N, C-alpha and C positions, 0 to 999 in steps of 0.2 A: 754273567761267568765274565772276572776283569784279571787281567798281572799289576804283579806290580812295574814289570820292566816289557822285552820284548818274549816275543815268541820262542826263538831262540832252536824251534827245530820240532818244541814239545806237540808231535802231532796227536799223545795221547795222552792232554790235555782238553786240544777241543774234538767241536763232535760237526761231521759232513755239514751240520748249519751253518758255522760260526762267520759271523761280517769281521775281518782285519783290516786296521788300519796300520798305515805307515804311517812310524812316529817320527818321523823328518819334516813330511808335508802333509800327513795328516792326508792322505791319498786315500779309499776306500777301496779293499776287493769286497767285492759281496757275491756270493758264489751263484746267487739267483740270476746273478747279470754275467758272470765271466769276465773275459779281459778281452775289447772286440779289438785294441791293439796289440798284441801277443796272438789271438784268434785262439783265446781259451774260451769252450761254449760256455752256456749257461745252464748250469747245477754242475761243476766240476768243483771240487771241496778245496780249501786252500791246500789243503793237509795233499792233496793229487795234482799241486801243481809241477809243472816240469823243475827240477833242482836248480838251475839256470834263469828262472822267473827273476823279476825282482819288478820295483815300483814301476807306471808304468807315464810317472810323472817326472821322480827324481834319481831311476836307477838307484834307491836303494833297497840293496839284499833281501829276500823271501824271510830272511832269517831275525829279522829288524822290527819286523810286525809285530802289531799290538792289538788283542784282541775287544775287538769295539764292543762286541755284544754277540753271547751266543745264545740264539734260542731252541740250540737243541742240549745243552748240558743239563745234566743233573739237575744243577741249582733249577735251571729253568726249570722245570720238567716239576719239580718239586713245588717253586714260587706258583707252578700253574692250576696244580691240584688245590695248595689252599687256597686259590680264588673264588677256585668252584665252590668249597666247604664252604668257606665264610660268607661268599655271596650271597647261600641258600639261608646261611645262619641268619643274617643280616633281613633276606626279605620274610623269614620266619615272622621275625618282631617287630618289624615294618606293618605287618598285616597286624598285629595286635594291637600296637602304637596304633593305628587308625580305624581298626576296628568295638577298642575298649578303652582305651588309657586317653588317647588324648578328648582336654578339657577338666582332668579331674585334677582336685587340691595337688594332689602329691606329685602331679609330675612338674619336671623344669622342664621347662617350655627353649629356656638356652640352648638345650642339648638334642641331639640327635639319633637317631640307631646307628654303631660303626664300630665291625670290629679290627679291634688293634692288636699287633706286635704278633701275629699266630705264626707259630714253628714247629718244629717238627722237637717231639718229645715222646721218647720210648716207644715209638709205632704210632706215635696218636700226633693230634694235632689241637698244638695248647696254646691261648691268647685268650687279651680279654675281651669282653662285650659292653659296650657299651649304650645304655638307652638313659630316655628321660624322668627314669624313676628307678635310676639298678646301676650298680655297676659289678657282674659277674666275672670270677677265672672263671675258662670254659676248656670244657678238653674233648675233642671231638675222635670220632672214632680214625685210624691212617686206612689204608688203602688193602690192607692183608688187616686187618680187624675186624672183626663181626659183635658187632652190641645189641643184636636183637633181641635178645634174651634179656639187659637191661629191667628192670621194675621203676617203671615213674614213683616217685616217693621216698626209696631205699635211701640208703645213704652209703656213702663210702669215705675212709680217710685214707689219703694219699698222701708221703713223704714226700719232699720236697729235699737241696740245703737248706735250706732258711726254718723249716718246722713242717709238722704233720698238720695235716685239713685236710677241713670236714667237705666232699661234692656231694650233692643232692643227685642222685639219676633222673631226668626226663626226657623227654621225646617231642619231636612237633612235625608235623607234614612235611614242610621241603625235608629241614636240617638231621630227620630220624630221631635215634637216641646220641644225647652226649650225658655230662657231666657239668652241673656248676658249682662256685665257690661263690660264693656271699661275700661283697667286699665292700659293698655301700648303696645303701637303703632304707630311705628314698636320697634323694640326690641332689636335696634344695642348697647344698652346702658347698655346690659346685658357682661361678657366678662366669662361666662361658666355658661352649664343649675345646675349646684351646688348654684347658685348668684339667679338663677331666683328660681328653689324653696322655698330657705328659704325668697326671698320676699314674695311669695305664698301663704305659709304657714304665715308669719306676716300679711298679709292680711288677712286671716281667726282669727286670735287673734284680731285685731286692732279692727275690723268688724265690733264685738261685746262687745267692752269697750265704755262704756257710756262719757268714758271722751273725747273723741275725738271729739263729738261733735261739741263741740264749734269750732271746728280748721274746722270742715265741713261746719256747715254756714257759714267759712268768706269764700262766694265762687271766690269772682272779686281779696284779697289774696292768697289766698290758690294759683287760677290755675297762677300767678305769681310767685308767689316763687316754683313752679313744673316746670314750664315752666325754672327758670333760673338753678332749679337742674338739668335736663334733658340734660338743652345744654352741643354739644360738648367741649372736654375740646379744651383748646387753641395747647395743647402739648400733641402729645400720650401719654398715662397714662392706670391704670388699673380702670376701668371705676368704682366706688363705689355703693355699692347698694343704690337704689332709697329709699330716706327718709321714715319713716312711714307717713307725711303729706300728700309725694309725690302719695303712692299708695294707702294713703285713698281716692281720690279728682279724680281716673279719669271717677268715672262715674256719676262725679253729675249732678243731672237734671234741668234745666234752664240754663248748661253754652252753 
């Protein structure tokens, strides 16, 4: 969590764990440490400091401090939850990579398993999973959702601003139930993991762009264009990043 400007006394915008920073001299107030200069005990939240408290180094008023970090904020709590569920997702597919896929000709050894761009979406966690043999759009259940009744192999069409996409239900030991929409498989056209990351991030932006809906609705035309764009080059060359049109149509329903 961060502010564009100063704290200005907005106690409702920071948690008791917020670490604050003087905008003049960059002196930090950490509630875990308190302020020995003013005899402020460790564990004292910034919001609970006396009104006349000021920067112990330069005297700047309390209201002119900025948020350096706030591990107790709602944003930090959400980030921690996302980190937990994506760590389990990555661990599951690293196990698949090590046990079943390593050494197969269809894999791209320039890539590794990584969850990219996960964010909250309608109570779920949405992002892209990269693996050496596929790139999928993935939905994971949020903290208030119970997906235990999902049947592996069943399909579900989910609407986004850019169009409707077909997700396949599945489950894994660590991840539990999840929904996946295929974007690319195999991954031979990616020359580096960095390129795959860039495409994954572009997916997460383009997915919510309503201007792309006209493209995703022209299923047959777009499928033809996608296949042409992803066809191997006649002569060896560095693969170009798949186009936005291609990456948005990998999971069209009804195809």
